[in-house]
N, C-alpha and C positions, 0 to 999 in steps of 0.2 A: 495407454493414454487414448489410443484411437477406440478401443473397446468402450472406454467410459464416455467418449464423445458420441459414439453411435448409441449408447444406452441413454444419454441425456436426450439426443435427437429423437429416439422413440418415445420418450415420455412426453416431449413436446407436441408429438403428433397424436397422442392418446385422446380420443373423443368418444362419447357414448353413441355407438353406431346405430343402436335400436332406437334412440331418440331422433337421431338424425334421419333415419329412414321413415320414421312416422311423419316428420315434418316434411320430407321431401315428397312422399306419397300424398298427403294432403294438397300440397302445391301442385303436383301433377294432376290430381283430380280436379283442383280448382280451374287450371287452365283449360281442360277439356270442357267442363260444365259451365264456365262463364262464356265460352264461345257457343255452346249448344243453346244456352238460355237467352243470348243476346242477339244471335243471328238475325232473327225476324226484324226486330227493332232496329238494328243498324241498317239492314236493307231498305226499310221503309222510311228512315229518316232522310228527309231531303237535303239536310245539311251534309251527310256523309255518303249514303248509298254505297256503303262499303260494307260488306258482311263480316269482314275482319276487323272494323273499326274498334269495338270493345275488346277483341282478343289482343290486337296490337297494343292498345293503351294498357291492358291488364300484364302484358308481358314486360312493357317499361316500368310500370309500377312494381312488378316483382323483382326486375334488375336492380331498380334503385333500392328496394328493401334489402335485398342480397348484399348489395355494396354497404348499406347502412349497418347491417348486421355484422358484416366482417369487420368493419371499423369498431362497432360496439364491442365486439369480442375481444379486441386487442386491449381494451380499457380494463384494468384490474378492478376487482370488486371493491378494493379499498378507495379507489377514485371515485366510484359512484357514490360511497358511503359519505366521502368528504364533501361532495358538491350536491348531495340530495336536496338540502334546503334551498339552494340557489335554483336547482332545476324545478322544485315546487313552486317557487316565486315566479319564474319564467312561464310555468304553465298558468298561473293565475293571472298574470299580465296578458297573455295571449287570450284568455277568456274574456278580458276586458276589452281588448282591442277589437275582437270579433263583433262586439256589440255596437261598436261606432260606425254609423252610416258612412258608407264610402270606402271602408275598409273590410267590414264583414259583407259576405255575400249572402243574399236571401234566395233560398230554394225551397218551394213548397210551402211557403211560410215560415220557414225557421232559418235564423241567422246564424249559421253553424260553420262557415267557411271563409277562410281568408285566402283570396286568389293570388296564387304564385305563377311564374312562368312555366314551371314543370307540372305542378299539380296544385289542386285546391287543398291548403291545409286545414285541417279539422282539429282545433285545439283541444277539444274533449279527448281525442285519442292521446295526445301528449299527456293530458292530465291524468289518465288512467295509468300511464308508465310512470309518471312522477309521482303519483299516490303510492305506487308499489315501494319505490325507493325512499320516499320521505316517511311513510308509515312504518317501514321497517327500521329506519334509522331512529325515529322518535321512540318506538317501542323498546329498542335496545338502550338508549340513553335514559329512559324514564322507567326502566325495568324495576327499580327499587322503590318507585313512587306509584305503580300502576294500581295500588290499593286506596289511593287518595283520589277523591273526585276533583279536589281543587288543583292539585299539582299533577295528577297523572292523566285525569280525563278531560277537564275542561279546555286545555290548550288545544288538544286535537279536536275537540268538539268545536271549538271556535274557528279552526282553520277549514273544517268540513262545512260548517254554516256559510262561510264566504264561497267556498266552491260551489255549494247547493244553490245558493243566491244567483250566482253567475250563469250556472247551466240551466236553471229554470227560466232565465230572462231569454235564452235563445229560441225556444225551449228545447232541451234535450233531456227529458225524463229517463230515458234507458241509460245514457251515459252516467246520470247521477246515482242510479240504481247499482250500477257496476262499481263506481268509485266508492260509494258507501259500503258496498260489500267488501272491497278489497280492504278499507280501513278497519272495518269491524272485525273481519276475519284475522287480521294481523295483530290487532289489539287482543283478541282471544287467544291466539297461538303464543302470544308474548307474556301471557299469564295476568291479564286484567282480573281484577276482583269479580267474581261470578255475580255478586249482587248488582255491582255498578253495570256490568255487561248486560244483565236481565233487563235492568231499568232503561238502559239505552236501547235494548231491542223493542221494548214496549213503546218508548217514545218514537222510535223509527216507524212502527207500523202505525201509530196514531197519526204521525205527520203524513204519511204516505196517503191514508185515508182521507185526511183534511185537504191535501193536495188535489186529490182526484174529484172530491165534492166541489171544491172551490173553482174548479176550471171546468167550464162546459165542454172544451175540446177533449180533455182527459176523460170526462165522464162519458162522453159520447163514444170514445174508444172502448172503454170498459163494457158499457151496455151493448155495443157492437159484438164483443168478444163473448159475452154471455150467451148470446143467440143470435148468431149472424145470419140465420135463415129468416129472422124476422123482418129484416130490411137487405136482402141480398144484392139488390142494386144501388144500396146507400152505404151506411156505415158498415154493413157486414159484407161488402163486396170483396174486398181483398182477402179476408179470412175464408169466406166460402169457396172462393176459386182455389184458395191453398188447399182446403180440405178435399176438393174434388181431385186436385192433382194427386194427392197423397193416396186417395181411395183408388183411383185409376191404376196406380202402380202395382197393387196387390203384393204378391210374394217376390216376383222376380222383374216387374217393371215392363214398360211396353217397348223397351230397347233405346239405345242412344239416338238421340235425335226425334225420337217418336212423340215427344210431349206435345199435347195440344194445348194445354193451359199458357204454355209461354207464347203463344201466337197471339198477342195482345189481350188475353183475358186476364192474366195474372200480372198486376203491377210490380215493378221492382224484381222481376224474376231473376235478374242476374246479381241482385244486391242482397236485400233483406230476406227475399224468399227464394233464395237458390236451392235450400234444403228441399223445398216442395217439388222443384223441377227434378232433382236428384231422386226423390222418392217415386216420382211419376215414370222416371225413365229407367230406374234400377230397383224399384220395389223396396220391400221390407229388408231384402238382403243388402241393398246399397245403403239404407240407413244404418244397419248395423255395422256395416264396414266403417263408415265414416265416423260414427260414434265411437267404435272400438278404437280408431287411430287417436281420436281426442282423449279417450280414457287412458290410453298409453301414455300420451304426454303428460296430463295431469297427475297420474300415479307416479311417473317418474319425477316430476317436479317436487312432489311431496317426499319421495324417497331421497333425492338430492338434498332437500332440507334437513332430513333427519341425519343423513351423513354429515352434513356441515355442523350441525349441533354437537354431534359426538366428537367433531374435532375442535369444538368451542369456537366455532365461527358463526356467531349468533346472528350477525347482521346478514351474512350470505345465506344463511338458513331461512330467515324470515323473506329475504328477497326471492329465493327459488319458490317457497311456498306461495308468496304473493302472486308471483307470475302463474302458478297453478290455480290460485283462486280466481284470478282474472279470466284466464282461459275457460276454465270450468263453468264459471257463473255466467259468462257471456255466450257460450254454447248452449247452455241450459235455457238462458232466456230466449235466444234466436229460434231454437228447435221448438221450445214450448209455444211460441208465438206462431210458428209455422203450423203446429199441429192443434192450434186452438186451446192450449192449456193456459196460456197467458194473453193478456191485451197486448195489441200491437205498441212496439217500442221504438222502432227504428234503429234496431242494433244489427251489425252486420254478423255473418258467420266468420270467426277468426281463421285467417290464413286461407280463406276459401272465397268469400264474396268480392265482387269487384269494387275497387276503391282504393285511391293511392295512399291517404294518411293511415288508414287501417292496417293495410298491408305492409307499410314502412314500419309502423310501431309494433305490430305483431312479430314481425322478424327481427326487430332490434330486442324484443323482449326474450325471443328464443335464444338468440346470441348470448344474452346476459345469463340465462339459465344454463347454457352449454359452458360459459366461462366459469360459473361456479362450480360445475361439476368438473371441469378441467383443473381448476385449482385444488379441489378436493383430492384428486387423483395424484397430483404432484406432491402434495403434503403427505399423502400416505406412502409415497415412494422416496420421501426423505429430500425432497427439493423445496426450494423457496418459491414464493408466488410473487 
């Protein structure tokens, strides 16, 4: 009986150590680089004049995120499935609230935040997480109807149109791209008819082009991305300095703390463009280490999804893969922007950039991924979840 109890306790503590180490290493690098990238801004800010200001806040955000992740890990996957629709509706409601003057906070011309006591809540981050849960649930429920445009495609399309409208009102084009990528990716993995999916992909590309052309703000960003050196002190300023930082790093970088671009040249150095600072201080080697850690997590997320599918846990499978799509596509967008491969979108680097809402939801999503893997291991050992 004692042996059986010990064996059960051992199963309860089994977690994917490689996945946890990858997450822990990214968080550790994040602490070092947020401090390195923000120290000059923190010291020069008359309101703080404290070189540790952003580091202290980042530690606080990370602590809140780890507590949130711990709580999320305790929630069975079946519970997420049961309430996925309600969570999606809460996400939509928050997207509406953030647009109301007096509730939504405007920063740099965008109304994306709801001011709370502890942090500024960004509803678009919640919507990314809610989309993973809801799209996975929808795909499982409608699996036998995904060949039908009317019954399988249109309901999800309608939901995404509502989300797209609200995100564009903020505006937050980057979050919209991530949300759409998650929804389309899960529909594809769920077995949607390829002709319907191809039509959807073409419609998405056309819609993106029209959105860019119809908005002077977005068109300006695209033109600046195509040739940042044409106007290096205007629309190409941010990207040109990001490219300078990456170029200065060469193979091994200039050393920790040695970045010049973070000294008031590169805007958002500790948030959207933290990868440029990493590249300048640690070079190509630093980029490879960070991308390798992300690749490890994304690969493991899809592998956990495959394991879940073999165990006939179809919702859990899509949730794990949805988390992988979310992380992978946002990392691709962020690094692509830093390197001039994509126009600026205002997306943070997951588990790395300074920011409360993003860190909280990133760690919750990692906890859900670990929970799916944990339940898979228990089932394979003959235990109930």
